[in-house]
C-alpha positions in Angstrom: 10.6 -29.6 -9.4 8.7 -27.3 -11.8 6.9 -28.8 -14.7 9.0 -26.8 -17.1 12.2 -28.4 -15.7 10.8 -31.9 -16.4 10.1 -30.8 -20.0 13.6 -29.4 -20.3 15.1 -32.6 -19.0 13.1 -34.6 -21.5 14.1 -32.5 -24.4 17.8 -32.6 -23.2 17.7 -36.4 -23.2 16.5 -36.7 -26.8 19.9 -35.9 -28.4 21.6 -38.3 -26.0 19.2 -41.1 -26.8 19.5 -40.4 -30.6 23.3 -40.6 -30.5 23.2 -43.9 -28.5 20.6 -45.3 -31.0 22.7 -44.3 -34.0 25.9 -45.7 -32.4 24.3 -49.1 -32.2 24.3 -49.3 -36.1 28.0 -48.2 -36.5 31.3 -50.1 -36.5 33.6 -50.4 -33.5 35.6 -47.2 -33.5 32.7 -44.9 -34.7 30.3 -46.7 -32.2 32.8 -46.0 -29.3 33.2 -42.4 -30.3 29.6 -41.6 -30.7 28.7 -43.5 -27.4 31.5 -41.5 -25.6 30.0 -38.2 -27.0 26.5 -39.2 -25.8 27.9 -40.0 -22.3 29.8 -36.7 -22.3 26.7 -34.8 -23.3 24.6 -36.6 -20.7 27.3 -35.7 -18.1 27.2 -32.0 -19.0 23.4 -32.0 -18.9 23.3 -33.7 -15.5 25.8 -31.1 -14.1 23.7 -28.2 -15.7 20.4 -29.5 -14.1 22.1 -30.1 -10.8 23.8 -26.6 -10.6 21.0 -24.4 -12.1 18.7 -24.4 -9.0 21.6 -23.0 -6.9 22.4 -20.5 -9.6 18.7 -19.4 -9.7 18.6 -19.1 -5.9 21.8 -17.0 -5.9 20.3 -14.7 -8.6 17.0 -14.4 -6.7 18.8 -13.5 -3.4 20.5 -10.7 -5.3 17.1 -9.4 -6.7 15.5 -9.7 -3.2 18.4 -7.6 -1.8 17.7 -4.9 -4.5 13.9 -5.0 -3.7 14.7 -4.8 0.0 16.8 -1.6 -0.6 14.0 -0.1 -2.7 11.4 -0.8 0.0 13.7 0.6 2.7 13.9 3.9 0.7 10.3 4.0 -0.1 8.8 2.9 3.1 11.3 3.8 6.0 10.3 2.7 9.5 8.3 -0.2 8.2 9.0 -3.9 8.0 8.1 -6.6 5.5 8.7 -10.1 4.5 9.9 -11.0 1.0 9.2 -14.5 -0.5 9.5 -16.0 -4.0 6.2 -16.2 -5.9 7.1 -19.6 -7.4 7.4 -21.3 -4.0 3.7 -21.6 -3.8 3.1 -22.0 -7.6 6.1 -23.9 -9.2 5.0 -22.8 -12.7 5.2 -19.1 -11.8 7.9 -16.7 -12.7 10.7 -17.3 -10.0 11.8 -13.6 -10.5 8.5 -12.2 -9.1 8.9 -11.5 -5.3 5.9 -11.4 -3.0 6.1 -8.7 -0.3 3.9 -8.8 2.8 4.1 -5.7 5.0 3.8 -6.3 8.8 1.4 -3.4 9.2 -0.8 -4.7 6.4 -0.9 -8.6 6.9 -4.0 -9.2 4.7 -2.3 -7.8 1.6 0.5 -9.1 -0.6 2.4 -7.1 -3.3 4.3 -8.5 -6.2 7.6 -6.9 -7.2 9.8 -7.5 -10.2 13.1 -6.0 -11.4 13.1 -4.9 -15.1 16.1 -3.1 -16.7 17.5 -2.4 -13.2 14.4 -0.8 -11.8 11.9 -2.2 -9.2 8.3 -2.2 -10.2 5.2 -3.3 -8.4 3.5 -5.7 -10.8 0.4 -6.8 -8.8 -1.2 -7.0 -5.4 -3.8 -9.2 -3.6 -5.8 -9.0 -0.6 -9.4 -9.1 0.7 -12.1 -8.4 -1.9 -11.8 -4.6 -2.3 -14.7 -2.3 -2.6 -14.7 -0.2 -5.7 -11.7 2.2 -5.6 -10.2 0.6 -2.4 -6.6 -0.2 -2.6 -4.0 -1.4 -0.1 -1.8 1.1 1.8 1.3 0.2 -0.2 -0.3 0.0 -3.7 1.9 1.9 -6.1 -0.1 1.6 -9.3 -2.5 4.1 -10.9 -5.6 4.4 -8.7 -8.8 4.5 -10.5 -12.4 5.0 -9.3 -15.3 3.1 -10.8 
C-alpha cells in the first residue's frame, strides 16, 4: 500500500470518528441517527478504498495499451516490455510507464499520456558519456 493511501485513509476516518464522538453526547434519537450516518460513511469509504486499486489497474491497462500502440507505430519490428513505474517505488506516479526494449536491455524509458498524446518523460541506463543517448531516446539531444 502506498504511503499516500495510508494518509488518505487516516483523513477519511476523521469525519467518522468526529461523528461518533459527537453522537456520544446526544440524546437517544439524535445519537442513533448520527451513529448510523457515521457507519454509513465508514461503509462508503471502505468500499471506495477496496475498489479504487482495481479501478486504477483498469485505467493503467488502458494507458499501457495506448503506449503499446504508439510504440508499435514508432518502432515497428521491435519488441518491448511495459511496466508500471510505481511497482518499484510506491510513492511514484502510477500513470508513468517504464518501457524496456529487448534490443536495448540496459536502458529504460518512461512514458506518460497527457491530453491524449504519448510523451517520453525520462530515460535511464548506464552512465552515459557526454552527448550519448539510448537508441530510443526521443527528447532533444544536446552536446556538452
